[in-house]
C-alpha positions in Angstrom: 145.2 66.1 73.7 142.0 64.8 75.3 143.0 61.1 75.3 146.6 62.1 76.5 144.6 64.0 79.5 142.8 60.9 80.5 145.1 58.1 79.6 148.4 59.8 80.3 150.3 56.4 80.8 149.1 55.0 77.5 151.2 55.7 74.2 148.0 57.6 72.8 149.8 59.1 69.7 150.9 55.7 68.6 147.5 54.2 69.1 145.2 56.6 67.6 145.3 57.2 64.1 142.8 59.9 63.5 143.5 63.0 64.8 140.7 65.1 65.9 142.0 68.8 66.5 138.7 70.4 67.3 139.7 73.8 68.5 142.4 74.1 65.3 139.1 73.2 63.0 137.0 75.6 64.9 139.2 78.3 63.8 138.4 77.8 60.2 134.6 77.8 60.5 133.0 81.0 59.3 129.7 80.1 60.5 127.8 81.0 63.7 128.9 78.5 66.4 127.0 77.8 69.8 128.7 75.8 72.9 126.8 74.5 75.4 128.9 73.0 78.2 128.8 71.1 81.3 130.4 73.0 84.3 131.6 70.0 86.0 132.4 68.0 82.8 134.8 64.8 83.9 135.3 63.9 80.2 135.9 67.3 78.7 137.6 69.4 81.3 136.6 73.3 81.2 140.2 74.0 79.9 139.3 72.0 76.9 136.1 73.7 76.2 137.8 77.3 76.9 140.6 76.3 74.1 137.6 75.4 71.8 135.9 78.8 72.8 138.8 80.8 72.3 139.4 79.7 68.7 135.8 80.0 67.2 135.5 82.9 65.2 131.5 83.6 65.0 130.6 82.4 68.5 127.0 83.5 68.9 126.2 81.8 72.1 128.0 80.0 75.3 126.3 78.5 78.1 127.9 76.4 81.3 125.0 74.6 82.5 125.8 74.6 86.4 126.5 71.4 88.4 126.3 69.4 85.3 128.7 66.4 84.3 129.1 65.0 80.8 126.7 62.3 81.2 123.7 64.1 82.8 123.9 67.6 80.9 121.3 66.5 78.4 118.8 65.7 81.4 119.1 69.1 82.8 116.2 71.3 82.0 118.6 74.3 81.7 120.1 72.3 78.8 116.9 72.5 76.7 116.6 76.1 77.6 120.0 76.8 76.3 119.7 74.7 73.2 116.6 76.6 72.3 118.3 79.8 72.8 121.4 78.8 70.7 119.3 77.4 67.5 117.4 80.9 67.6 120.7 83.0 67.7 122.2 80.8 65.1 119.4 81.1 62.8 119.5 84.7 63.5 123.2 84.9 62.9 122.5 83.1 59.4 119.7 85.2 58.4 121.6 88.4 59.0 124.6 87.0 57.1 122.4 85.9 54.2 120.6 89.3 53.9 123.9 91.3 53.9 125.1 88.9 51.2 122.5 89.5 48.7 122.8 93.3 48.8 124.1 94.7 45.4 
């Protein structure tokens, strides 16, 4: 769908052999997930990110970095902060799950 969005004039379905249904696949994941997005992403439009976000079962963190685009997201100081927060929340969610699974 993303390739069709960008290359609407190309028969994408005929050319791409490997389908990547990220939103559908995310619905099958039963682990904590964090999403950090670029608010003005020109490669992965916000609608695609929202489709992914709506399918995630255990979303523990979501942040859209203001004014960021796809190719400058990682250069933003807010990204490093968001990544650190996301990692902490994923670790905490994993720890909570592991401790509850070990109960008799």
